[in-house]
MARZA-426698 format. One record per residue: residue in one letter; x negated, y negated, z negated of N, C-alpha, C, O, CB in turn. Coordinates in steps of 0.05 Angstrom, whole numbers, plus 5000, padded with zeros to 4 digits. Glycine has a CB too. Layout:
<votis>
AXYZXYZXYZXYZXYZ...
</votis>
This chain:
<votis>
M827680381016828580591035826680561059826180341069831680561044R825680801068824180801091825780761116828180841119822581031092S824380641135825880631162825580871179823581011175824980391180S827380931197827081191213824481171228823481391232829481231234R823280971235820580941253818681021233816781171240819780631266S818780961207816281041189816681371182814781511177816080851157I818981451183819481751177818281871199816882071196822581851174Q818781771227817781901250814881911250813882121257818681761274Y813381701243810381711241809681901222807982071227809081441235R810881891198810182091176810482381189808482541189812282061150E812782451200812982691215810682731233809382941230815382681231L810082571250807982611272805282641256803682821263807982341292F804782491238802182531223801882791210799682901209801882331203D804282911200804283161187803683371207802383571201806883211172Q804583341230804283531252801283511261799883721261806183461277L800283291268797583261275795683361255793783491263797083001280H795883311229794283391209794283741205792283881200795183241183E796783821209797084121207795684231230794184421226800184221206L795884131255794584221277791584221275790184411284795284081298S790583971262787583981259786484151242784084201244786583741251E788084281222787384481207787184771215785984951202788884451191R788684771240788685051254786985091278786285321284791285121263V786284891291784884921311781784861313780884711296786184791327D780084971333777384971332776384691347773984661352776385241346F777884531351776984251363778184031345779984081329777984211395I777183801347777483571333780083451345780283421370774883381334V781983381327784483231336783582951329783082881306787483311320K783482791351782782471346784982301355786082321377780282361363V785682131337788081931345786681701354785281601336790181851320T786581571377785581351385787181121376789581131380785281361412E786080911364787380621357789480691338791780611342788880451385A788980841318791180901300789880921271789881141259792581181308P788880691258787880671235789580791210788580891189787380391233Q792280771217794480871196793981181195794181291173797780791205Y793381321218792981591216790381641200790481831185792981721244R788181511200785881531184786781511156786181691140783781321191R788181301149789081281122790681511112790381581088790781041120Y792381621130794081841121792282081115792682211095796281911142V790482131133788282371127786882321103786482511087785982411149Q785982071098784582011070786482071049785482211031783781711066W788982001048791082051031791382371024791382461002793481931043K791682501046792082801040789682921029789783111013792882961066S787382821036784582921024784782830994783982980976781682781040E785582610988785882560960787782750944787482810920786782290958Q789882820960792082980947791183290946792683470938794982940965G788683340953787583610955788683770981788884010981788283780928Q789383631001790483771022788683761047789483831069793283671027G786283681044784483621067782983901068783784111059782383341063N780483831085778784081090776984091069775583891064777184091117A776984321054775284361027772484331033770984201019775684641014E771784481056768684501061767784191069765884081059767884741088A769084091085768483821095768183611069766183461065770983721117D770383631053770783491030768283521013767183311006773383591015T767083741005764883840990762683671000761483520984764384150994V761983701024759583591037759583311035757583201028759183661064Q762183161042762182901042761882791014760882571013764582811055K762582910991761882820965759082840958758182710939763382970946Q757283010972754683030968753382820983751182740975753683280975V754582711006752882521024754982321032756282351053751282671051P755382091013756881901016756381761043754181691050756681740994G758981711060758981581083758881801106759481731129756781381083L758082041102757782251122760782361132762482441117755982491109R760982361156763882481168763382731178762082761199765282321192V764382921165763783231174765583301195767983271190764083451151S764983401219767083471239766383751246764083821244767183281267R768383921254768284181261767384181291768084011308770984311255A766084381296765184421325767684381341769884421331763884721331G767484301367769684281386768884091405766484031408772384201373L770883961421770283771442768683541435767483421453772583691454N768783451411767183221406764383281390763283101376769083011391S763483511393761283621379758383601394756683781391762083901373D758083391410755883351428755883541449753683601459753283371414Q757883661459758183831481760083701499760183801521758984121473G761783501494763283371510765983271498766583321474763683531532F767283141511769483021500771983001523771482951547768582731490G774483051514776783041530778882871519779082871494777783311533F780482711533782582531526784982631536785182681560782182261535V786782671522789682801532791682551525791982461503790883121514D792782471547794882281543797882391534798282631531795082131569Y799782221532802282331519803882491539805682641531804082101508L802982471567804182681586802682931588803683111601804482581612G800482951576798983201578796783171598795283371601800783431587N796382951611794082921629791482911614791282811592794282671646T789583041627786783081610784782881628784782871652785383451608Y783282751612781382551624778782581608778682631584782582251622P776482551626773682571612773482341587772082361567771082501635S775182141593775081941571777681781576778781801599772381751573G778881621556780981471554780381231572782281101579781581411526L777881161580777280941593776281011626775480851642775080801575L776581271628775981351656778281471664779081681655773581531660N779681301685782381381695782481571717783581521738783781161704L781181811712781082021731781882281718780382381702778482031744V784282401726785482611716784082871720783882951743787882611724A783183021701781883271706783783511705782883731713779683301687G785783511697788183691695790183621675790183421660787383951689E792083821675794583771656794684001634794584241641797483771673V794983931609794884091587797484281589797384511579794683911560G799584201602801884361606801584601623803084801620803884201615A799784581642799484761664796584961656796385201661799284581694R794784821643792684981632791884921605792984731594790484951648T790085061590789085001566786984791568785684761588787985221553I786584631546784684421546781884531550780184401561784784261521V781384811539778784941544778584981572776684881584778385221529D780385111585780385161614779684911629777984921647782985261624I780884681623780484441640777484331636776084251654782784201632Y776784351609773984221605771984441618770084361631773284161569R772484681616770384881627769884871659767784861671771285171619D772784881670773184961699773684751719773184791743775485131701S774684491709775584291725773184191741770884171732776984071708S773884121767771284001784770383731771767983681772771983931817L772083571760771083331752769183361725767083231723773583141747F770183541707768283571683765883731690763883691677769683711660R765983901710763484021720761583811733759183781726764184241742L762983651752761083431762759883251742757683151746762483261780L761383181720760083001700757983141683755983011674762382881682R758383421680756083561666753383561682751083541672756883861659I754083591709751583591727750283301726747883281722752383661759L751783101728750582861727749282781702747382621702752282681734R750182901681748882861654746383001648744882921630750682931634S746083231664743683371657741383291675739083401671744083671660
</votis>
């Protein structure tokens, strides 16, 4: 019998995987190898991203990502409270997802704008 915690993880993984299929940005779970195993399992069950699966079969070891925050245009980290950071390792809040969309925060926050200026 599964523990209630393992059921909660499975439900969360189901929600994250479903979200990753709907949105135009990459849903990335930091420090969660068990989620990567879950995504692999879904792919083996025929429930993964068909286009990415086809390309990955042709080029072993290639990880295909959809365009979005992690597509060489930038990165955003959202914590469990909805605070958005340029990185999980840079403790400067750029905005809150509950108040604005992640796209608005990335495009318009003064912190992300400053980082883009510094990068160029």
